[in-house]
C-alpha positions as CSV (number, residue, x, y, z in Angstrom):
1,M,28.8,-42.7,60.6
2,E,29.9,-39.4,59.1
3,Y,27.4,-37.0,57.7
4,F,28.0,-34.3,55.1
5,A,26.7,-30.9,54.1
6,R,28.6,-30.3,50.9
7,S,29.7,-32.8,48.3
8,P,33.3,-33.1,47.0
9,H,34.0,-30.2,44.7
10,K,37.0,-29.5,42.4
11,G,39.5,-31.3,44.5
12,N,38.0,-30.4,47.9
13,L,36.8,-33.2,50.1
14,A,33.2,-33.3,51.2
15,Q,32.4,-30.8,54.0
16,T,31.0,-32.5,57.1
17,Y,27.5,-31.6,58.3
18,Q,28.8,-30.8,61.8
19,E,31.5,-28.5,60.4
20,H,29.1,-26.6,58.2
21,I,26.4,-26.1,60.8
22,Q,28.8,-24.9,63.4
23,A,30.4,-22.4,61.0
24,V,27.1,-21.1,59.8
25,K,25.7,-20.8,63.3
26,K,28.8,-18.8,64.4
27,L,28.7,-16.5,61.4
28,A,25.0,-15.9,61.8
29,K,25.5,-15.2,65.5
30,D,28.2,-12.7,64.7
31,F,26.2,-11.0,62.0
32,A,23.1,-10.8,64.2
33,D,25.0,-9.6,67.3
34,N,26.5,-6.8,65.3
35,V,23.0,-5.7,64.2
36,A,21.3,-6.3,67.5
37,Q,23.1,-3.5,69.3
38,Y,21.3,-1.0,67.1
39,N,17.8,-2.2,67.9
40,Q,16.8,-2.1,71.5
41,N,13.4,-3.6,71.0
42,D,14.0,-6.4,68.6
43,G,17.8,-6.9,68.6
44,A,17.8,-9.8,71.1
45,L,15.0,-11.6,69.2
46,L,16.9,-11.2,66.0
47,A,20.1,-12.7,67.5
48,S,18.1,-15.7,68.9
49,L,16.2,-16.5,65.7
50,A,19.3,-16.1,63.5
51,Q,21.1,-18.7,65.5
52,A,18.2,-21.0,65.6
53,A,17.6,-20.7,61.8
54,A,21.3,-21.4,61.2
55,F,21.3,-24.4,63.6
56,W,18.4,-26.1,61.8
57,H,18.6,-24.7,58.2
58,D,20.1,-27.8,56.6
59,L,18.3,-30.5,58.6
60,G,17.0,-32.2,55.5
61,K,20.5,-32.9,54.2
62,L,20.5,-35.7,56.7
63,D,18.1,-37.6,54.6
64,P,19.7,-40.9,53.3
65,E,19.0,-40.0,49.7
66,N,20.7,-36.6,50.1
67,Q,23.7,-38.1,52.0
68,A,24.4,-40.5,49.2
69,V,25.0,-37.5,46.9
70,L,26.7,-35.3,49.5
71,S,29.2,-38.1,50.4
72,G,30.2,-38.4,46.7
73,N,28.9,-42.0,46.4
74,V,26.1,-40.9,44.0
75,K,26.8,-38.4,41.2
76,K,23.9,-35.9,40.7
77,K,23.7,-32.2,39.9
78,S,21.2,-31.5,42.7
79,L,20.0,-33.2,45.8
80,P,17.0,-35.5,45.4
81,R,15.3,-34.1,48.4
82,K,14.6,-30.4,49.0
83,H,16.4,-30.2,52.3
84,W,14.9,-26.9,53.6
85,D,11.6,-28.5,54.2
86,A,12.8,-30.5,57.2
87,G,14.2,-27.5,59.1
88,A,11.0,-25.5,58.4
89,A,8.9,-28.5,59.7
90,F,10.9,-28.7,62.9
91,L,10.7,-25.0,63.6
92,H,7.0,-24.8,62.9
93,K,6.1,-25.4,66.6
94,H,8.9,-23.2,67.9
95,N,8.9,-19.9,66.0
96,P,7.1,-19.1,62.7
97,L,9.6,-16.4,61.7
98,A,12.6,-18.8,62.1
99,M,10.6,-21.3,60.1
100,A,10.0,-18.8,57.3
101,A,13.7,-17.9,57.1
102,V,14.8,-21.6,56.9
103,Y,12.1,-22.3,54.2
104,S,13.3,-19.3,52.3
105,H,17.1,-19.5,52.6
106,H,17.4,-20.7,49.0
107,G,14.5,-19.2,47.1
108,G,13.6,-16.1,49.1
109,Y,10.3,-15.3,50.9
110,N,7.1,-15.9,49.1
111,D,4.3,-13.4,49.4
112,F,2.9,-14.1,52.8
113,S,-0.7,-13.8,51.5
114,E,-0.1,-16.8,49.2
115,E,1.5,-18.8,52.0
116,A,-1.4,-18.0,54.3
117,N,-3.8,-19.5,51.7
118,R,-1.9,-22.9,52.0
119,G,-3.3,-23.6,55.5
120,D,-1.3,-26.2,57.4
121,K,1.2,-26.4,54.5
122,I,2.4,-22.9,55.1
123,F,6.2,-22.6,54.5
124,R,6.4,-26.3,53.5
125,V,7.5,-28.0,50.3
126,K,4.4,-29.7,49.1
127,D,6.3,-32.7,47.5
128,E,8.4,-33.3,50.6
129,I,5.8,-33.2,53.4
130,E,5.1,-36.9,53.4
131,N,8.8,-37.9,53.4
132,T,9.7,-35.3,56.0
133,S,6.9,-36.3,58.3
134,A,8.0,-39.9,58.2
135,R,11.7,-39.2,58.9
136,L,11.8,-35.9,60.9
137,D,12.4,-37.6,64.2
138,D,15.3,-39.5,62.8
139,Y,16.8,-36.3,61.3
140,V,16.5,-34.5,64.7
141,R,18.1,-37.4,66.7
142,T,21.0,-37.5,64.3
143,H,21.4,-33.7,64.3
144,Q,21.4,-33.5,68.1
145,A,23.8,-36.4,68.4
146,L,26.2,-34.5,66.2
147,L,25.6,-30.9,67.5
148,G,23.6,-31.1,70.8
149,S,20.4,-29.1,71.2
150,M,19.5,-25.4,71.5
151,K,17.5,-23.8,74.2
152,E,13.7,-23.4,73.6
153,L,12.9,-20.6,71.3
154,Q,10.5,-17.8,72.3
155,S,7.5,-17.5,70.0
156,N,7.7,-13.7,70.1
157,A,6.9,-11.4,67.2
158,P,9.0,-8.3,66.6
159,K,7.7,-5.1,68.1
160,G,8.9,-3.0,65.2
161,N,8.4,-3.3,61.4
162,K,8.1,-7.0,60.7
163,N,9.0,-6.8,57.0
164,V,12.4,-5.2,57.6
165,F,13.0,-7.6,60.6
166,L,12.4,-10.6,58.4
167,R,14.7,-9.3,55.6
168,I,17.5,-8.8,58.0
169,L,16.9,-12.2,59.6
170,L,17.1,-13.9,56.2
171,S,20.2,-11.7,55.4
172,C,22.1,-13.0,58.4
173,L,21.3,-16.6,57.6
174,A,21.9,-16.3,53.8
175,D,25.2,-14.5,54.3
176,A,26.4,-17.0,56.9
177,D,25.5,-19.9,54.6
178,H,27.0,-18.4,51.4
179,T,30.1,-17.2,53.2
180,D,31.0,-20.6,54.6
181,A,30.3,-22.2,51.3
182,G,32.6,-19.7,49.6
183,I,35.4,-20.2,52.0
184,F,35.0,-24.0,51.9
185,N,35.2,-23.9,48.1
186,N,38.2,-21.5,48.1
187,N,36.3,-18.8,46.1
188,A,35.5,-16.3,48.8
189,E,37.5,-14.2,51.2
190,P,37.2,-15.1,54.9
191,Y,34.9,-12.7,56.8
192,E,37.0,-9.9,58.1
193,V,36.0,-6.7,60.0
194,V,37.7,-3.4,59.1
195,N,36.6,-0.8,61.7
196,L,35.4,2.6,60.8
197,R,37.6,4.5,63.2
198,A,35.6,7.6,62.6
199,D,37.6,10.0,64.8
200,E,40.9,9.1,63.1
201,R,39.4,9.3,59.6
202,L,37.9,12.7,60.4
203,E,41.2,14.0,61.5
204,K,42.8,12.7,58.3
205,L,40.0,14.4,56.3
206,N,40.5,17.7,58.1
207,E,44.2,17.6,57.1
208,Y,43.3,16.9,53.5
209,I,40.9,19.8,53.4
210,H,43.4,22.1,55.1
211,G,45.9,21.2,52.4
212,L,43.4,22.2,49.7
213,S,42.6,25.5,51.3
214,I,46.3,26.5,51.5
215,K,46.5,26.0,47.7
216,A,43.5,28.2,47.1
217,Q,44.0,31.0,49.6
218,D,42.9,33.9,47.3
219,D,39.9,32.1,45.7
220,E,36.6,33.5,47.2
221,R,34.7,30.4,46.1
222,A,37.2,28.1,47.6
223,S,36.9,30.1,50.8
224,L,33.1,29.5,50.8
225,R,33.7,25.8,50.2
226,G,35.9,25.8,53.4
227,E,33.0,27.4,55.2
228,M,30.7,24.7,53.8
229,Y,33.0,22.0,55.1
230,A,33.2,23.4,58.6
231,S,29.4,24.1,58.7
232,C,28.6,20.5,57.8
233,R,31.2,18.9,60.0
234,D,30.2,21.0,63.0
235,S,26.4,20.9,62.4
236,N,24.6,20.4,65.7
237,V,22.2,17.6,64.7
238,D,20.5,16.0,67.7
239,K,21.0,12.2,68.0
240,A,17.3,11.8,67.9
241,V,17.2,13.1,64.3
242,G,17.3,10.2,61.8
243,I,17.2,12.0,58.5
244,S,18.8,15.4,57.5
245,S,19.2,17.2,54.2
246,C,21.9,19.2,52.5
247,D,20.8,21.6,49.8
248,S,24.0,22.9,48.3
249,P,24.6,24.3,44.9
250,V,27.0,23.1,42.2
251,G,30.7,23.4,43.2
252,S,30.1,23.7,47.0
253,G,32.3,20.7,47.9
254,K,29.6,18.5,49.4
255,T,31.5,15.3,48.6
256,T,33.9,16.0,51.5
257,A,31.7,18.3,53.6
258,V,28.9,15.7,54.0
259,M,31.5,13.0,54.7
260,A,32.9,15.1,57.5
261,H,29.4,15.5,58.9
262,L,28.7,11.7,58.7
263,L,32.0,10.9,60.5
264,T,31.2,13.3,63.2
265,Q,27.7,11.8,63.6
266,A,29.3,8.3,63.5
267,Q,31.4,9.3,66.5
268,K,28.4,10.6,68.4
269,R,26.1,7.7,67.6
270,G,28.5,4.8,67.7
271,L,28.0,3.9,64.0
272,R,30.0,1.2,62.3
273,R,29.8,2.1,58.6
274,V,29.3,4.9,56.1
275,F,27.5,4.5,52.7
276,V,27.8,7.0,49.9
277,V,25.0,6.4,47.4
278,L,25.5,7.9,44.0
279,P,23.0,7.9,41.0
280,Y,25.5,6.9,38.3
281,T,28.3,4.5,37.9
282,N,30.8,6.8,36.3
283,I,30.9,9.2,39.2
284,I,31.7,6.5,41.7
285,R,35.3,6.3,40.6
286,Q,35.9,10.1,41.1
287,S,34.4,10.0,44.6
288,V,36.3,6.9,45.5
289,K,39.6,8.5,44.5
290,T,38.9,11.5,46.7
291,Y,37.8,9.4,49.7
292,R,40.9,7.1,49.4
293,K,43.2,10.1,49.4
294,A,41.4,11.7,52.3
295,L,40.4,8.8,54.6
296,V,42.7,5.8,54.3
297,L,45.0,5.6,57.3
298,P,48.7,4.5,57.2
299,G,49.2,0.8,56.7
300,E,45.6,0.2,55.5
301,N,44.6,-1.4,52.2
302,E,42.6,1.3,50.4
303,N,40.4,-1.3,48.7
304,N,39.3,-2.7,52.1
305,V,38.6,0.7,53.5
306,V,36.7,2.4,50.7
307,A,34.9,-0.2,48.6
308,E,33.8,0.7,45.1
309,L,30.7,-1.1,44.0
310,H,29.4,-0.2,40.5
311,H,26.5,-2.6,40.0
312,R,24.7,-5.3,41.9
313,A,26.6,-8.4,41.0
314,D,24.6,-11.1,42.7
315,F,25.2,-14.7,41.9
316,E,23.5,-17.8,43.2
317,S,25.9,-20.7,42.2
318,L,28.9,-21.7,44.3
319,E,31.2,-21.0,41.4
320,S,30.0,-17.5,40.9
321,R,29.7,-16.4,44.6
322,R,33.3,-15.3,44.5
323,F,32.0,-12.3,42.4
324,A,29.4,-11.2,44.9
325,S,30.0,-7.6,46.1
326,L,29.3,-7.3,49.8
327,W,28.9,-4.4,52.2
328,R,31.8,-5.2,54.5
329,A,34.1,-2.2,54.2
330,P,33.7,0.7,56.7
331,I,33.1,3.1,53.8
332,I,31.1,1.9,50.8
333,V,30.6,4.0,47.6
334,T,27.8,2.4,45.5
335,T,25.1,3.2,43.1
336,A,21.5,3.9,43.9
337,V,20.5,0.8,41.9
338,A,22.6,-1.5,43.9
339,F,21.8,0.1,47.3
340,F,18.0,0.7,47.1
341,E,17.2,-2.5,45.2
342,T,19.0,-4.4,48.0
343,L,16.5,-2.8,50.5
344,A,13.7,-4.2,48.3
345,A,15.4,-7.5,47.8
346,N,14.0,-10.9,48.5
347,S,16.4,-13.3,46.8
348,P,19.1,-14.5,49.3
349,A,22.0,-13.7,46.9
350,A,21.0,-10.0,46.9
351,L,19.6,-9.9,50.4
352,R,22.7,-11.4,52.1
353,R,24.4,-8.0,52.4
354,L,21.5,-6.2,54.0
355,H,22.5,-7.0,57.6
356,E,25.5,-4.7,57.2
357,L,23.2,-1.7,56.9
358,P,21.9,-1.2,60.5
359,G,24.2,1.2,62.4
360,S,25.2,3.1,59.3
361,A,25.4,6.7,58.2
362,I,24.1,7.0,54.6
363,F,24.8,9.9,52.3
364,V,22.4,9.8,49.4
365,D,24.2,12.2,47.0
366,E,22.2,13.8,44.2
367,A,19.1,12.5,45.9
368,H,16.9,14.0,43.2
369,A,18.3,11.6,40.7
370,A,18.6,8.5,42.9
371,L,15.1,7.2,42.3
372,P,12.1,7.6,40.0
373,A,9.1,9.3,41.5
374,K,7.1,6.1,41.7
375,L,9.6,4.5,44.1
376,L,9.9,7.4,46.5
377,P,6.9,6.6,48.8
378,I,8.0,3.1,49.7
379,T,11.7,4.1,49.9
380,W,10.8,6.9,52.2
381,H,9.0,4.3,54.3
382,W,12.1,2.2,54.5
383,M,14.3,5.2,55.3
384,N,12.1,6.0,58.3
385,V,12.1,2.4,59.5
386,Y,15.9,2.1,59.3
387,S,16.4,5.4,61.1
388,K,13.9,4.8,63.8
389,E,14.5,1.1,64.5
390,W,17.9,0.1,63.2
391,G,20.2,3.0,64.2
392,C,20.7,4.5,60.7
393,Y,21.3,8.2,60.0
394,W,20.6,9.6,56.5
395,V,21.6,12.7,54.7
396,L,19.8,13.6,51.5
397,A,21.9,16.0,49.4
398,S,21.7,17.6,46.0
399,G,22.3,20.9,44.2
400,S,18.7,20.6,43.1
401,L,17.2,19.1,46.2
402,C,13.7,17.8,45.9
403,R,12.0,17.8,49.3
404,F,9.8,14.8,48.4
405,W,9.1,14.1,52.0
406,K,6.7,17.1,52.0
407,I,4.5,15.5,49.2
408,P,1.3,14.1,50.8
409,E,1.5,10.8,48.8
410,I,5.0,10.3,50.1
411,K,5.2,11.5,53.6
412,Q,2.2,9.5,54.9
413,D,2.4,8.9,58.7
414,M,6.1,8.9,59.2
415,A,8.3,9.6,62.2
416,N,10.7,12.0,60.4
417,K,8.4,14.8,59.3
418,N,10.7,17.8,59.8
419,I,14.0,17.2,58.0
420,P,16.6,19.7,59.2
421,E,19.3,21.2,57.0
422,I,22.9,20.6,58.1
423,T,24.1,24.0,56.6
424,N,22.9,27.4,57.7
425,E,20.6,29.5,55.5
426,N,23.1,32.4,55.2
427,L,25.8,30.2,53.8
428,R,23.5,28.5,51.3
429,K,22.5,32.0,50.0
430,R,26.1,33.1,49.6
431,L,26.9,29.9,47.8
432,S,23.9,30.3,45.6
433,V,25.1,33.7,44.3
434,Y,27.3,31.8,41.9
435,E,24.2,30.1,40.4
436,D,22.4,33.3,39.6
437,N,22.3,33.8,35.8
438,R,24.9,31.1,35.3
439,V,22.9,29.6,32.5
440,T,19.8,30.6,30.5
441,Y,17.3,27.7,30.0
442,M,16.1,27.5,26.4
443,S,13.8,25.0,24.7
444,D,12.7,23.9,21.2
445,L,9.9,21.3,21.6
446,S,9.5,20.8,17.9
447,Y,10.4,17.2,16.8
448,R,14.0,16.9,15.5
449,D,15.7,14.0,13.8
450,V,19.4,13.1,14.1
451,D,20.4,15.5,11.3
452,S,18.5,18.4,12.8
453,V,19.9,17.8,16.2
454,I,23.4,17.8,14.8
455,E,22.8,21.1,13.0
456,M,21.5,22.6,16.1
457,V,24.5,21.5,18.2
458,K,27.0,22.6,15.6
459,S,25.5,26.1,15.5
460,K,26.3,26.9,19.1
461,P,29.6,27.9,20.7
462,G,31.8,25.0,22.0
463,P,32.8,23.0,23.7
464,R,29.3,21.5,23.9
465,L,27.6,18.9,26.0
466,V,24.7,16.8,24.6
467,I,22.9,14.5,27.0
468,L,20.5,11.8,25.5
469,N,17.9,9.7,27.2
470,T,19.2,6.3,26.0
471,V,22.5,4.5,25.3
472,N,21.3,4.0,21.7
473,N,20.6,7.7,21.1
474,A,24.0,8.8,22.4
475,A,25.8,6.2,20.3
476,V,23.8,7.0,17.1
477,I,24.3,10.7,17.2
478,A,28.0,10.5,18.4
479,S,28.8,8.1,15.5
480,E,27.1,10.3,12.9
481,Y,28.8,13.4,14.2
482,V,32.2,11.8,13.9
483,K,31.4,10.7,10.4
484,R,30.7,14.3,9.4
485,F,33.3,16.2,11.3
486,G,36.2,13.8,12.1
487,V,37.3,11.7,15.1
488,K,38.5,14.8,17.0
489,S,35.0,16.4,16.8
490,A,33.4,14.3,19.5
491,E,33.7,12.2,22.7
492,H,31.2,9.7,24.0
493,L,30.4,8.6,27.5
494,S,27.7,6.1,28.5
495,T,27.3,2.7,30.2
496,A,27.9,1.1,26.9
497,L,31.6,1.5,27.9
498,T,33.2,-0.5,30.7
499,P,34.2,1.5,33.8
500,V,37.8,1.3,32.7
501,D,37.0,2.9,29.3
502,R,34.7,5.4,30.9
503,D,37.6,6.5,33.1
504,K,39.8,7.0,30.1
505,T,37.2,9.0,28.3
506,L,36.5,11.2,31.2
507,S,40.2,11.9,31.7
508,R,40.5,12.9,28.0
509,V,37.4,15.1,28.3
510,E,38.9,16.8,31.4
511,S,42.1,17.4,29.6
512,R,40.4,18.9,26.5
513,L,38.3,21.2,28.6
514,K,41.5,22.7,30.1
515,D,42.8,23.6,26.6
516,P,41.6,27.1,25.7
517,N,42.3,26.4,22.0
518,D,40.3,23.2,21.9
519,L,36.7,24.5,21.5
520,D,35.0,23.0,18.5
521,W,34.0,19.6,19.9
522,V,31.1,17.8,21.6
523,L,30.7,15.3,24.4
524,F,27.7,13.1,23.7
525,A,26.6,11.3,26.8
526,T,23.7,9.8,28.8
527,S,22.5,10.9,32.2
528,C,25.6,9.3,33.7
529,V,27.4,12.7,33.5
530,E,24.6,14.8,35.0
531,A,25.8,14.5,38.6
532,G,29.0,14.6,40.6
533,V,31.4,15.1,37.6
534,D,33.5,18.3,37.8
535,I,33.4,19.3,34.1
536,S,32.2,22.5,32.5
537,F,31.1,23.2,29.0
538,R,30.3,26.4,27.1
539,T,26.8,25.2,25.8
540,G,24.6,22.4,26.9
541,F,21.8,20.4,25.3
542,R,19.4,17.9,27.0
543,E,16.9,15.6,25.3
544,L,13.6,16.2,27.0
545,G,13.4,14.4,30.3
546,S,12.9,15.3,33.9
547,L,13.3,18.8,35.5
548,A,15.8,17.4,38.0
549,S,17.9,16.0,35.2
550,L,17.9,19.2,33.3
551,L,19.0,21.2,36.3
552,Q,21.8,18.7,37.0
553,A,22.9,18.7,33.3
554,A,23.0,22.5,33.6
555,G,25.5,22.1,36.4
556,R,28.0,20.9,33.8
557,V,27.6,24.2,31.8
558,N,29.5,27.4,32.6
559,R,30.3,25.9,36.0
560,E,32.4,28.8,37.2
561,G,30.1,31.5,35.8
562,K,32.8,32.9,33.5
563,N,30.5,33.3,30.5
564,K,27.5,35.8,30.6
565,D,25.5,34.2,27.8
566,A,25.7,30.4,28.4
567,E,22.7,28.5,27.3
568,M,21.2,25.1,28.3
569,W,18.8,23.8,25.5
570,T,16.0,21.2,25.8
571,F,15.1,19.4,22.6
572,V,12.8,16.6,21.4
573,L,14.4,13.7,19.4
574,E,12.5,11.6,16.8
575,G,13.6,9.3,14.0
576,D,13.9,5.7,13.0
577,A,17.4,5.3,14.4
578,T,16.5,6.6,17.8
579,N,14.3,5.4,20.6
580,K,12.3,6.5,23.6
581,N,13.0,5.8,27.3
582,P,9.6,5.0,28.8
583,S,10.8,5.6,32.3
584,V,11.0,9.4,31.7
585,K,7.6,9.7,30.0
586,D,5.8,11.3,32.9
587,A,8.7,13.5,33.9
588,A,9.1,14.8,30.4
589,E,5.4,15.7,30.2
590,V,5.7,17.7,33.4
591,L,8.8,19.6,32.1
592,S,7.3,20.3,28.7
593,E,4.3,21.9,30.5
594,Y,6.6,24.2,32.4
595,F,8.2,25.3,29.2
596,R,4.9,25.8,27.4
597,A,3.6,27.9,30.4
598,G,6.7,30.0,30.4
599,T,7.5,28.9,34.0
600,Q,11.0,30.0,35.1
601,I,13.2,26.9,35.4
602,S,14.8,26.7,38.9
603,P,15.7,24.2,41.7
604,E,12.6,25.4,43.6
605,L,10.4,23.7,41.1
606,C,11.8,20.2,41.9
607,T,9.3,19.3,44.6
608,D,6.4,20.5,42.6
609,A,7.6,18.4,39.6
610,I,7.8,15.2,41.6
611,S,4.4,15.8,43.0
612,N,3.0,16.3,39.4
613,E,4.7,13.1,38.2
614,I,3.0,11.1,41.0
615,L,-0.3,12.7,40.2
616,L,0.1,11.7,36.6
617,Q,0.2,8.0,37.7
618,G,-3.2,8.4,39.3
619,Q,-5.0,5.5,41.0
620,S,-3.1,2.9,39.1
621,G,0.3,4.1,40.1
622,I,3.0,1.6,40.8
623,Y,3.8,3.5,44.0
624,K,0.4,2.5,45.5
625,E,0.9,-1.2,44.4
626,L,4.3,-1.2,46.2
627,I,2.9,0.3,49.4
628,K,0.1,-2.2,49.4
629,A,2.3,-5.2,48.7
630,E,4.7,-4.1,51.5
631,K,1.8,-3.8,54.0
632,E,0.7,-7.3,53.1
633,M,4.2,-8.7,53.4
634,G,4.4,-9.3,49.7
635,F,8.1,-9.7,49.6
636,K,8.3,-11.3,46.1
637,T,5.9,-8.7,44.6
638,V,7.9,-5.8,46.1
639,E,11.2,-7.2,44.7
640,E,9.7,-7.8,41.3
641,N,8.2,-4.3,41.0
642,F,10.9,-2.2,42.7
643,S,13.0,-1.5,39.6
644,I,15.1,1.7,39.3
645,I,16.2,0.8,35.8
646,E,13.4,-0.9,34.1
647,S,15.2,-3.6,32.3
648,D,16.5,-7.1,33.1
649,T,20.2,-6.9,32.6
650,R,23.1,-9.3,32.8
651,L,26.8,-8.9,33.4
652,V,28.9,-9.0,30.2
653,V,32.7,-9.0,29.8
654,V,34.0,-7.6,26.5
655,S,37.5,-9.2,26.1
656,D,38.9,-12.7,25.7
657,D,41.5,-12.0,28.4
658,V,38.9,-11.1,31.1
659,A,36.7,-14.0,30.0
660,E,39.6,-16.4,30.4
661,R,40.4,-15.1,33.8
662,V,36.8,-15.6,34.9
663,R,36.9,-19.2,33.7
664,N,40.1,-19.8,35.6
665,G,38.9,-18.2,38.8
666,E,41.6,-15.5,38.6
667,L,39.3,-12.5,38.7
668,D,37.8,-11.0,41.9
669,W,34.6,-8.9,41.9
670,R,36.5,-5.6,42.0
671,E,38.3,-6.4,38.7
672,L,35.2,-7.9,37.2
673,Q,33.1,-4.8,37.7
674,R,35.8,-2.6,36.2
675,H,36.0,-4.7,33.0
676,S,32.3,-5.4,32.4
677,V,29.0,-3.8,31.2
678,Q,25.4,-4.5,31.8
679,I,23.2,-5.5,28.8
680,Q,19.5,-6.5,28.6
681,A,18.9,-10.3,29.0
682,N,16.5,-10.4,26.1
683,K,19.1,-8.8,23.8
684,L,21.7,-11.3,24.8
685,A,19.3,-14.2,24.0
686,K,18.3,-12.6,20.7
687,L,22.0,-12.3,19.6
688,K,22.9,-15.7,21.0
689,I,25.6,-14.1,23.3
690,P,27.2,-17.0,25.2
691,L,28.0,-17.5,28.8
692,V,31.6,-17.3,29.7
693,T,31.3,-20.7,31.2
694,E,28.5,-22.9,32.5
695,G,27.4,-22.3,36.0
696,I,28.3,-18.6,36.1
697,N,25.8,-16.0,35.0
698,I,28.4,-13.9,33.2
699,Y,28.3,-13.4,29.4
700,R,31.0,-12.9,26.8
701,W,30.2,-10.1,24.3
702,T,31.0,-11.6,20.9
703,L,30.1,-8.6,18.7
704,K,32.3,-5.6,18.1
705,Y,33.3,-3.4,21.0
706,D,35.5,-0.3,20.9
707,D,36.6,2.4,23.3
708,F,34.4,5.1,21.7
709,I,30.8,3.8,21.8
710,G,31.5,0.5,23.6
711,Y,29.3,-2.5,22.9
712,M,27.1,-0.2,20.7
713,A,29.8,-0.5,18.1
714,G,28.4,-4.0,17.4
715,E,24.8,-2.9,17.4
716,L,24.3,0.3,15.5
717,L,22.7,-1.7,12.7
718,S,20.3,-3.4,15.1
719,D,16.8,-3.9,13.7
720,N,15.5,-3.0,17.2
721,P,17.1,-0.1,18.9
722,E,14.5,-0.3,21.6
723,D,16.8,-3.0,23.1
724,F,19.2,-0.2,24.1
725,I,17.3,2.0,26.5
726,L,19.7,2.0,29.4
């Protein structure tokens, strides 16, 4: 008799049980072996448990009722028996961690405290226990007749951090399962390894930087950038150091300098991958262009070498898994949301990429803006675990670096207490000279409505930059400004635009800034332009938010220091057409106190500001809840509460052409993320925005969209602007 693991699907024959288990076991072994080399204490245990979990994960599919559906003889949308219960039941007496992974490979780990309260039903499906108990021996006999048996598992527990170990274990299993399913259904690329080749890429990067230095031989600042590059590349960081910092001012060239440092460290430490983590989606494209020019070797596909991941596109269904963005390139440029929420993840679709992280060098650029204060304590905990136990090396960099690891509520009892700088003090001082008196920080904390803000902006010399706290506010004021002063008077840049349209807008902005005669105009934007974008305005305005955001916004004003009277204004926005961003409430309160006290605004305040934000949260702070949940192995609770952007968003395409290509399976994840936006789920439901097609969690925007304010063109008359806080 032939047994099956996947039913016939869109012209494909059913996949045999034997074929699927063998494929998943091999993939899980490969994934775990790649990880194991970076953990001397628990690597062998991980490899053993990953193979065992893969070998037994689908045992319950051998149930006769499930086989009737999987063979195609009975038509049903889902299997009648929850098949993960049988594998969990078998592994119960062999290893509880492998048991937990098999039980969780579809739904993710439950909070272990809840499972512990279930007694002998721990990691079991309540409704399946009776059926599984009656048939388990039959399942096992059939399974072993098809595939043989595995050697006895050790019942060891990991010596290191158990939570991270369990996440990586489930990651290996989930990715192996999802990858084989995708390949079988012809909607995923086969697993392929592209090596980092750090020494060759560093040589290519050196050549690239040398070419730039030749073009700017007489430029003193360019000369300093060259020193910065050499200083970072040649920094003598001991291999025992797991986390370093790079405090470099605006315009110092850290994009390439830190990359050179990481490639050097990758050579020394035998690392396999480099991550560049950026706070905002719009600056990814700019960094990716630079890295592809400087790092891709002859004959390579640049998309496979430098991966560009804008948002966490995680999909559970077979049809939609072709859109899942994985961490398989040697160099990955991604957002803080996608990266750090994966570290906190519990759902298999998101967690499946995590096993690619061990053995990586991670560059957290604009580290001050990567995470809200409440998430820093638990994130710092994970950084330490990955550096100490899983061979990761981190560099935290910013022009306004917050040394949050010195704050008592954050540092706790961590291994990495002294974080070295990768540049020398003398060079940092010489680079900082260009920051002195570059801008004057001004504030008006009286409440201003849209009309008043427009009058204030118009009264100052241009070109002008205005940064708002929400997508709604940026769109409202930009639209009103254009109504009054014409289409040439303003540009708009926010996540209401697709990455493709953001690129076009940014190119236009850069072109206008180069025209000495084009001065009387404004760029209205959200915080997405605060970091990593090489643009410079005459005057800047920032809606009251965090100190770090203000400092970064000021980095887009008088960037080269050519104007002696450049100003950066902070203002407070009120009015019926505008809204508040609750995520900046505490940070805004801290900054307003600095202004009221007459405190000089400077990067040195950043650490104090973060400390004050955490203190404002008091005993009920979410940071304490997260730390507590992590200690108690509350995987589900951690995932639910670790939210960088506090809104439940969905992927939305904005054109019929893209929607049709999604329906036809003609669009890969790279194209999808370039032609889509993220919109709150509750807003989509309220507006009755439809799915592109059933079975794929991607929506089609049916209201107006334009290349000026994006999807906000269809929503400026919304009765509830609170829906647009992103």
